[in-house]
ZAVEX-891854 format. One record per atom (N, C-alpha, C, O): residue number from 0; x, y, z. Coordinates in steps of 0.001 Angstrom, whole numbers. Layout:
residues N
vexlum  east  north  up
NUM  X  Y  Z $
...
END
This chain:
residues 82
vexlum  east  north  up
0  129058  156283  35915 $
0  128048  155610  36715 $
0  126682  155636  36026 $
0  126361  156573  35295 $
1  125897  154610  36265 $
1  124570  154560  35661 $
1  123547  153978  36618 $
1  123883  153241  37545 $
2  122294  154326  36374 $
2  121156  153789  37093 $
2  119909  154287  36374 $
2  119754  155505  36291 $
3  119047  153500  35871 $
3  118999  152050  35963 $
3  119582  151342  34752 $
3  119696  150117  34756 $
4  119962  152101  33693 $
4  120501  151438  32506 $
4  121598  152287  31884 $
4  121737  153471  32193 $
5  122375  151665  31003 $
5  123440  152353  30292 $
5  123494  151838  28860 $
5  123083  150712  28580 $
6  123998  152660  27968 $
6  124166  152252  26577 $
6  125643  152060  26285 $
6  126463  152935  26562 $
7  125969  150917  25728 $
7  127347  150628  25319 $
7  127415  150900  23819 $
7  126835  150166  23019 $
8  128127  151958  23449 $
8  128281  152340  22044 $
8  129589  151795  21504 $
8  130607  151795  22196 $
9  129554  151329  20262 $
9  130764  150805  19634 $
9  130638  150893  18120 $
9  129541  151045  17582 $
10  131766  150795  17450 $
10  131803  150813  15990 $
10  132525  149574  15499 $
10  133545  149176  16062 $
11  131994  148965  14450 $
11  132594  147772  13853 $
11  133199  148121  12498 $
11  132564  148778  11674 $
12  134422  147676  12280 $
12  135093  147916  11005 $
12  134625  146932  9939 $
12  134710  147210  8743 $
13  134132  145784  10383 $
13  133768  144707  9467 $
13  132457  144074  9912 $
13  132222  143897  11108 $
14  131608  143734  8956 $
14  130370  143015  9272 $
14  130676  141586  9674 $
14  131662  141004  9222 $
15  129829  141019  10528 $
15  129994  139617  10893 $
15  129579  139355  12317 $
15  128971  140208  12963 $
16  129910  138155  12818 $
16  129508  137759  14167 $
16  130118  138676  15228 $
16  131314  138970  15212 $
17  129271  139112  16134 $
17  129681  140046  17179 $
17  129102  139571  18499 $
17  127940  139171  18575 $
18  129934  139621  19549 $
18  129486  139169  20875 $
18  129820  140246  21890 $
18  130939  140757  21924 $
19  128834  140591  22722 $
19  129018  141581  23777 $
19  128591  140945  25091 $
19  127443  140527  25247 $
20  129529  140874  26040 $
20  129293  140207  27317 $
20  129590  141154  28474 $
20  130422  142054  28357 $
21  128904  140940  29586 $
21  129136  141705  30815 $
21  129652  140740  31876 $
21  129123  139642  32044 $
22  130699  141168  32593 $
22  131327  140364  33638 $
22  131370  141149  34942 $
22  131405  142380  34936 $
23  131367  140424  36064 $
23  131568  141086  37347 $
23  133065  141213  37626 $
23  133891  140792  36816 $
24  133406  141791  38769 $
24  134824  142014  39084 $
24  135610  140727  39274 $
24  136837  140734  39177 $
25  134923  139621  39543 $
25  135592  138328  39699 $
25  135743  137589  38376 $
25  136250  136467  38342 $
26  135307  138213  37290 $
26  135436  137594  35978 $
26  134313  136642  35619 $
26  134385  135954  34601 $
27  133273  136593  36445 $
27  132129  135728  36157 $
27  131220  136395  35137 $
27  130948  137592  35221 $
28  130754  135613  34175 $
28  129836  136117  33174 $
28  128512  136467  33834 $
28  127907  135630  34503 $
29  128063  137703  33645 $
29  126798  138170  34209 $
29  125699  138080  33156 $
29  124594  137618  33439 $
30  126009  138524  31940 $
30  124992  138534  30891 $
30  125631  138624  29514 $
30  126632  139315  29322 $
31  125042  137920  28565 $
31  125400  138081  27153 $
31  124372  139048  26579 $
31  123187  138728  26483 $
32  124837  140226  26201 $
32  123933  141250  25680 $
32  123687  141097  24187 $
32  122636  141484  23678 $
33  124660  140532  23494 $
33  124577  140454  22042 $
33  125408  139283  21564 $
33  126537  139084  22012 $
34  124844  138509  20649 $
34  125573  137401  20039 $
34  124928  137144  18675 $
34  124159  136199  18501 $
35  125259  138005  17721 $
35  124623  137928  16409 $
35  125483  138611  15359 $
35  126483  139256  15677 $
36  125080  138462  14113 $
36  125769  139127  13019 $
36  125324  140579  12953 $
36  124129  140874  12954 $
37  126300  141488  12895 $
37  126013  142909  12763 $
37  126730  143460  11542 $
37  127736  142907  11098 $
38  126209  144549  11008 $
38  126855  145217  9885 $
38  127964  146124  10406 $
38  127977  146497  11579 $
39  128886  146471  9526 $
39  129931  147427  9873 $
39  129277  148766  10186 $
39  128229  149100  9635 $
40  129903  149526  11072 $
40  129377  150835  11420 $
40  129142  150975  12907 $
40  129613  150165  13705 $
41  128403  152018  13273 $
41  128148  152344  14679 $
41  126923  151603  15209 $
41  125930  151422  14505 $
42  127019  151184  16460 $
42  125941  150458  17125 $
42  125889  150870  18586 $
42  126847  151434  19116 $
43  124771  150588  19232 $
43  124615  150820  20660 $
43  123724  149741  21249 $
43  122702  149383  20664 $
44  124108  149229  22393 $
44  123340  148182  23074 $
44  123068  148659  24499 $
44  123970  149134  25188 $
45  121827  148530  24928 $
45  121434  148960  26273 $
45  121540  147778  27246 $
45  121059  146680  26967 $
46  122176  148029  28383 $
46  122171  147061  29478 $
46  121372  147671  30620 $
46  121673  148771  31083 $
47  120362  146954  31066 $
47  119459  147451  32111 $
47  119846  147012  33518 $
47  119061  147177  34452 $
48  121038  146458  33683 $
48  121494  146057  35013 $
48  120957  144721  35469 $
48  120994  144415  36661 $
49  120450  143905  34530 $
49  119954  142572  34867 $
49  120940  141507  34427 $
49  121691  141692  33470 $
50  120928  140376  35146 $
50  121772  139251  34755 $
50  121051  138405  33706 $
50  119976  138772  33232 $
51  121644  137288  33356 $
51  121099  136427  32300 $
51  119707  135898  32640 $
51  118908  135630  31742 $
52  119416  135745  33935 $
52  118119  135226  34375 $
52  117089  136338  34580 $
52  115949  136062  34956 $
53  117483  137596  34336 $
53  116566  138708  34482 $
53  116545  139336  35865 $
53  115741  140230  36130 $
54  117425  138873  36750 $
54  117503  139438  38100 $
54  118356  140709  38094 $
54  119339  140801  37360 $
55  117976  141676  38909 $
55  118762  142900  39038 $
55  120067  142593  39757 $
55  120066  141937  40798 $
56  121178  143066  39205 $
56  122478  142817  39821 $
56  122746  143853  40909 $
56  122077  144885  40978 $
57  123721  143569  41749 $
57  124077  144459  42849 $
57  124812  145689  42331 $
57  125380  145673  41239 $
58  124795  146749  43121 $
58  125602  147928  42807 $
58  127066  147522  42743 $
58  127496  146602  43438 $
59  127818  148205  41911 $
59  129247  147929  41821 $
59  129769  148073  40408 $
59  129062  148523  39507 $
60  131010  147684  40233 $
60  131681  147807  38941 $
60  131502  146535  38122 $
60  131518  145423  38651 $
61  131331  146725  36831 $
61  131187  145628  35871 $
61  132014  145963  34641 $
61  132299  147126  34357 $
62  132386  144931  33929 $
62  133161  145112  32706 $
62  132397  144530  31530 $
62  131679  143541  31672 $
63  132556  145149  30373 $
63  132007  144550  29160 $
63  133154  144168  28241 $
63  134222  144780  28260 $
64  132909  143148  27441 $
64  133881  142706  26440 $
64  133151  142527  25123 $
64  132184  141771  25033 $
65  133622  143226  24108 $
65  133064  143148  22768 $
65  134058  142415  21884 $
65  135203  142844  21739 $
66  133620  141306  21293 $
66  134452  140548  20368 $
66  133845  140693  18987 $
66  132691  140323  18769 $
67  134624  141234  18044 $
67  134123  141547  16708 $
67  134591  140516  15686 $
67  135475  139704  15959 $
68  133978  140566  14503 $
68  134261  139605  13435 $
68  135706  139664  12960 $
68  136251  138656  12511 $
69  136330  140833  13056 $
69  137713  140961  12595 $
69  138721  140477  13630 $
69  139930  140591  13428 $
70  138219  139933  14745 $
70  139094  139399  15786 $
70  139456  140408  16857 $
70  140101  140059  17846 $
71  139050  141649  16673 $
71  139370  142664  17673 $
71  138507  142479  18916 $
71  137378  141994  18847 $
72  139067  142876  20050 $
72  138364  142800  21330 $
72  138457  144175  21992 $
72  139542  144737  22138 $
73  137317  144695  22383 $
73  137272  145965  23106 $
73  136663  145687  24474 $
73  135817  144805  24622 $
74  137099  146439  25461 $
74  136524  146269  26791 $
74  136380  147628  27464 $
74  137012  148611  27078 $
75  135543  147647  28464 $
75  135326  148884  29213 $
75  134735  148580  30570 $
75  134333  147453  30857 $
76  134692  149603  31396 $
76  134222  149468  32772 $
76  132942  150288  32945 $
76  132808  151379  32391 $
77  132017  149748  33714 $
77  130759  150440  34019 $
77  130527  150336  35527 $
77  130917  149350  36152 $
78  129901  151341  36097 $
78  129593  151312  37527 $
78  128096  151527  37716 $
78  127546  152562  37340 $
79  127458  150532  38302 $
79  126036  150613  38619 $
79  125880  151177  40020 $
79  126407  150623  40985 $
80  125150  152288  40128 $
80  124925  152941  41423 $
80  123427  152950  41686 $
80  122649  153457  40878 $
81  123030  152390  42814 $
81  121594  152340  43150 $
81  121266  153326  44235 $
81  120110  153427  44648 $
END
């Protein structure tokens, strides 16, 4: 659980285009946190609980999806508690 922000840590095996997205439980895109070229290695991205328009999202569970240059996809669950 987190409030008001959380860090999503991940490691990339290969440099290249990387996309990190947050979705609600219904599968709707809440926010694109990252969509850029990154180097191989460890990284961390902070999500402050805001949607794409900058509005604070409701308490509850959210999922992130990381798509890396090598085609791998990682996902995880986060719970925002207010």
